Each structure stands twice: as C-alpha cells, then as structure tokens.
N, C-alpha and C positions, 0 to 999 in steps of 0.2 A: 221560625222562632216564634214561640207565642210572645204576644204584646202585652204590655199593661197600659191602662190610661193613664194621663197626666204625664205623659213623657217619659215613662219608667219603663225601662227595658228589662225583661224577665230573662234569667238565664235558661240555657237549655235544661230541660228536664235531666235530673242526676247529675247535672254540673254545680260543683260547688266554687264559691268564688270567696276566696282569702280577702281579708280587710285590704284595701287598697289596691286590690287587684280591678283588671278592667276587662269588659267584654266586646266584642265585635257584633254590630247588627246596625239595624234602622229604624228609627223610632217613629211614632207617629206622626210627628210634626215635622218628620222630612231631616231632622237631625242623625247624623250616621256617627257610631262608634267605628273607628278605624282600626286596623290590625296592629295599631301602635300602642292599643290601649288608650287613646285620648279620643275626645269627642269632638265632633266637627259640625258647627251648625250651616245652614246655607249659606250665610252671608259669608262666614268665616273661611267656606270652602272655595268661595272665589278669592279671598285674601289671601289665602294661604296660611292663615291662622288656625291654631286648634286650642280646644279649653280640655283641660282634665276631667273626668269624672270621679266621683266617689262611692266606693263601694260600701254599704251598711255592714258593719261587723256582726249583728246578730242576723238578720234574714238574707244577707250578702246579696240583694238587689243593688243595682246601680244607681246613682242620684247625680243630680246636676251639681257643679262643683258650688254654687253659691246657696244649696240647701242647710240650713243648720240642724233639720231631722230628718228620718228617711221617709220619704214619699209613700213607702210600700208598709212599713210597720211602726214608723213614729218615733224610733230610737235616735236617740241623740247622735250625731254623726260624728262629733269631735271626740266624743268620750273613748278614753282608751279601753283595749279588751283586757282589762286586767282578770288575771286569774289567779287563784289560789296557789300553792305550792302542789297540790293533790289533783288540781285540775279543772277546780268549780270556779265559773263567772256568774257574778249577779246578772238577774234579768234588767235590762236597762230599764234604769227609773224615767218614765216619759214626762216631757216639760208639762206644766200646766197648758191645758188648751193646745196639746199637739195634736197635729190633724194628718190623717195619710188617707189613700185611696186605693181600693181594690176593684177592678173594674169601673162600675160606677157608683159603687157606694161609696160613699166617705166617713169616716169616723174620727173622732176627738174624744179624747180621755181627759175628764175632769177630775180634781180632787186628789189628794194624797193620802189621806186615812181611809176613806170609803170611796175609790174611786168609782166614776160613773163614765159607761161609755154611750157618746150620743151619736147616733147616726143620721145622716142625710140620704134618704133613698129618691132615685129619680123615678119617673113613671113607670109603674109596672114592677120596679126591683124589689127583692122579698129577702129579710132576713128571718131566721126563727130563733127561739131562745125560751126558756122554762117559764112559766107563767108568774112565778112568785117574785121574779127579778124584773119586771117592769116598773118604772119608774113614773115616766110622762110620756105624752105623744101630742101630736098636732091632731086636727080633727082631720084633715085628708088621709091621715095613714088608716088603712083599715085593717081590721085582726081577725083572724080565723083560727080556729084550733086544729091541730092534727096529732090523730092516736098514733102511737109507736108501734113497732111490730111486738107482737109477745107481750102486749101491755097489761095482761093479767100477772106474767111473771116479775114485771118491773114491781107492779103496785105490792105484791107480797114481801118482794125485797127490800120496800121501802123507797123505790126510785119514782122519777118522776115517770108518768105514763103517757105523757102527752106534751106536745109543744104549742107554743103560739106562734104564729106566721104574721109578720107586720108586713104589708104592701105599701110602697109609694105610690105618689110622690109625697114628701113630707119628711118631718124628722120625729126622731123617736128616742128614749134613752132607757137602759137598764143598769141594775146595780146588783151584787151579791148580798148587799145589807149587812157588810161584815167586814171587818180590816184587813189588809192585806195589798196584793198589787194586780194589776192586770197584765195578763202575758198575751203579746200579738204573736201568732204563728200564719204568717201567710203559708199556705199549701201550693205546692204545684200540682198539676194535673194528676191524678191517680194516688197520690200520696197519700199514707195512711197514718194517723197519729192516734195512741192509745191514751186517754186521760182517765184518772179516777173518778167515782161517782160523785157528785155535787159540786164539781169543780168548772162544769161549764157554764160560760156566760151566754155567748151567740156565735151564731154562724151564718155565713152567706147562704143562700137556697143551695147553690149547685152542691154542698158539703153532704155526703151521705151519713146518716147516724144509726148505730146501732150498737150492742152492748154484749160484754162476754164476763162469765164468773172466773174467777181466778180462787179454787178451794183453801181454804186453812190460810189465807192471809187476812190478818186485820192488825189494829193497833194492839201493840204489846200489852199497853196499859190497860185497856178495855176489852179487849179480845172480840171474840165474833167467829162468825164460821166462815168468813171469806170476804172477797170484796169484788164488787164490780165495776168493770172497766169500761168506759164509754169509748166507741171505736168511730173514728171520723175519717171519710175519703174523701177526697177531692173528685169531681166530676172532670171531664175533658176541658176545663178551662182553670184558672187559678183560682183557688177559694181561699175564703178568709174563717180562721178560729180563733175566738178569744176566750180565755181562760182566767179564773179567779184564783190566787193561791194565798192560804193565809200567812200572816206573817210575811217573811221576805221569801222571793224564789230563787232558786240558784240552777245552774244548767252545767252539765258536763259531757263531752263526746267520748264514749268508750270506742276502743279500737276492736277489730275482730278478736273473737273470743275473752276479751277483757272482762272481768267481773267485778261486780261490787254489791255490798249488802247494804240495803236500806231499811229503817224502821219502817213497816208498811205504811204507818200514818204520815209519814214526811214523804212519800211517793207522789208525785202529782201527775207526770206524763212521761213517754217514753215514744220513740220513732217504732213502727212496726217492726223491723229487722231486730229490734232488743228483744231478747228472750226474756220472760219474768217467771220465775219458780219459788215455791215456798221452800225454805231451808230452815229446820229446827234449830233455835237458840242453844250453845252448848249447854250440858249439864252443870249445875250448880249456879247458874246466872242468876236465879231469882225469879225466873219467867218461865213458871209451869205452862209446858203445851205453847208456847210462843213460838213463833217463826218469823227469818227475816223474810224482804222480799229479796231475792237474788237476780240480779240484772246483770245480762250477757251480751255484748256488744256484737255486732257494731252499732252505731247510732247515737243519738242524742238522750239524755235522762235528764228530767227536770225535778227537782224536789221543792216542798215547802218547810220553813221552819217552826210552823205552828200547826198544829192539828186540833180541829174541833170535831168531836165525836157526837154522832149521830145517833141517837136511841130508836128502834124500831117500835112502832106501835103507840 
C-alpha cells in the first residue's frame, strides 16, 4: 500500500474514499487503521482505545482527527461537501497559510485575491513551473531550465516551450499574477489529468508533462482554431499538481456516458477517462462557427467562472 509522509496514508490506487469513510493500513509512525475504520496509535493499541480519522471530501485521503485542514491537499476538513442541484461543487477555499505535504515537499498557500504557492524543498527534491510564475526564492534553491518535447510546436501555438526546475534545499514561491484560485490536485501513481493551456502553476518532479491539441475548440466570444491541453501523468509515486483558475473554480463528477456542454473558455481540467469533443452551437444562437466543449464521463470535470483570452503574437 502506498504511503505518504507526515502520517497520512494514501488509499489504494483506484480506490475512492467517500467523505467520512475510513481505510485500513499502517502509517509510517506505526499507527494502524483497523478494519473497523478507526485509527489506533501504538499506545492506544495497548490501552484498547481507538481514535477515528477523517477523510478529506476533496482528495479523499485520510487525516488525523485533530487536523483542521487536509495534510495532502490543504482543504478544510470541517467544510460541508455542498453541491448544487446540478452536481457542481466549489473547489475548497484554502485557509490563509494552509500547509500540506506530498512526499518530502511542503506547500503553503497564501493570499486570497492573487494566491501564492510557497514550497519548502528538502535536499535534492525538485518542483517545476513556468518561468513567468516565479515570485521569489532563497539562495540555497538552484534553478535550471528544461526544454519540453516538440518545443517548436508549442512556441508557434503561443504555449510555453520550457519550464524551470527548482532543486532544494530551501524555499521558493510561485504565482500566476492574476486573480482566481489555486486548485490542488494530488495525483495517484499512473493517474493522468488534462488541463487547459496557461492554467498550470507547479508540479512535483515525478509528474510527466506533455500536451495535445483539440481542434475547433476556443472561446465562443474570441474564437480561434483550437485549444491546447496540458497532460500531466504521475510516475510510480504520488505526485502533486497545482493549477490556477480564473474567478472561481467548480468541479463535477460525471457518471459513465453522462454528457455536459461547457463553454470552451470556462473549461479548466478533466480526468483522463473523460472524453472531450467539439460540438457546434445550434443554428441561430448568434455564435457563428462556434463550438461547445462536449465532455463525456466517467470522471471529474473542472471549470472556471472567468476566462482571460490570450492573443497570439
């Protein structure tokens, strides 16, 4: 069973844990989650006492009962999982200076209007991000550039063709320099997530980064030839992916075969099993040659309430 540092136990790959549900396993500090769904410390096992753990309603990872925010994604643990009648839920609003840990990388989110992600890197640990998102760093953190595959195609498309790798020890901070929300997506090993271009904020080194193009998808208002999706895949260990969404971010889980039409400018991310296709807007709607983004489940879909158009060239 995969383990996560700071006493947080990851669920089995592909296993979804509902809010309030528990898992069975052994944590790094020797603490056990028993078959009854409760957590036993080493001392409690001797005394026969047990302490219930809390599962995060956003990332579904378990937490110690005395935590107020998730140790894996930073989401408030006592927040109700409120959903609209149509099934949308708001991305969790992280507390000021909320801190969480993935592997040996600690991240802290600061600010509400233009949020900043601050990382504390252990010796030799690496994150990567786009160059223009760097805000500050300590002298002990080293930076190196890394060209992406098919960099020429990305440059022509107006997409970043290189990323910056930051290696610890030390602290470093990044920001999108725009109003909105930071979305924290812990990635299970081998899990793939597709993200609209220019929404990527930062990721851990073990997360693969590539891209694909979806023809005929662009903002209905501004138009365009298509949309580029960044594709992130975790390696053989748990990965961390941070995104920036303009305005507010909402998420909905689609069932198998369930479809929804999203204005392309509002699309933010999706799970790999979710299919995305361009579907023409009905005649007479006033959007000539415009298309919807048709999303078909199963899987999660994320949208943003505001869209900032980027002109090429």
